[in-house]
N, C-alpha and C positions, 0 to 999 in steps of 0.2 A: 715587652720588647722596646728597645730604645728608639726614640724619635730620630729619623735621619735628618741630616743637615738640610738636604734639598727640600724635604717636607716642611721643616720649620721656616726656611727662607720663603717658600711659596706661601705659607700661611700668613707670614708677616707682610709680604708684598700685597697679597689680596686684602688684608685688613686695612693697609694704608690706602690702597686704591678705592675700596668701597667707602671708607671714611671720607674720602674726598668727593664721593659721588660720581666717580669717573667710570667709564666703561672700558672693557678690554680693548675695544677698537681705538678709543682715544689714546690710551697709554701706548698701545703697540705702534700707532702712527707716530707719536712723539718720540718713542724710543727707537724707531726704525727697525722693528723686529716684527715678524709675522704674528698675527693674532693667534694662530694655532700654537705656535711655539711658546708665546707668553702664557697662554692658557695651560700648557703642559708644565711650565715652570711653576706657576701658581698652584697647580695640583700636586707638585712634588714628583712629577714623572720624569722631568729633565733636570740635569745639573746646569746651572747658569754659570758661564765663564765670568771671570772678573770684568771683562769688557762689557758683556751683556748686562751684568748686574749694575755696573756704573751707568749704562745707558738707561736702564729702567729707573734707577734711583734719580737720575737727572730728570727724566720725564715726570716722575712723581714729586719732584722738588723736595727730596729727602736725602740727608747725608747717608752714605754707606755705613759710616760708623754708628749712626743711630739705629739703622736697620739691624746691623750685626749685634749691637747690644740687646735689642729686643729679641733677636733670635737666641742669643746666649741665655738670656733669662728664661725664655720659653723652654729651652732644652734642659734646664736644671731640674733634677728630681726635687720634689718638695722637701725631702728630709736630708738633702746633701749639704756637705760643708762647701763653703765657697771662698774665693779669694776676697780679701777685704780691700776696700778703697782707701784713699788717702785720709779722709775724715775719720773713718773707723780706726785706722792705724794710729792717728793722733790721739783719739780717745783712749785706745788701749795703752798707748805709751804713757798717757797722763795717769791712768789707773795704776800703772806699775811704778810710778815715781820718776819716769824719765822726763827731764825738763825740756830737752831740745834734741830732736832726732831728725835725720834727713835720710830718705830712701832714694837712691838713684837707680833707675832702671836703664841700662845701656840701650842705645838705639842700634840700628843696623850698622855693621862694620863699614868704615870708610866715610862716615858722615862727620865732618869737622864741626858743624854747628851743634851736633848732639854732644860732643865732647866739651865744647865751649859752654853750653848750657849746664852740663853736669858740674863743671868746675866753678860756676857762679855761686 
């Protein structure tokens, strides 16, 4: 059976908290969430809203992006294909004889700065 997102998030949050040597009480106080609810999130029994996740990450002094990357890696099956990163794409392009390549991933619609960066 596949790992649920809420379970993987809870595992990652608990790993970060325990690596910092912090208690549920300390983090719940700093995040302004009840100790019981934080415990349920860590055990994968409750879905954390984006606001709650941001508050917990702030309390743990960890970026949401880092947490989500950790969760994503934890959810990948061992034998699965995966998306490649920029450095891997450059190495693959070099192997194929491509001298210069640029990949542009569009941002959310309506963001002028994204279009400006893509044009640069």
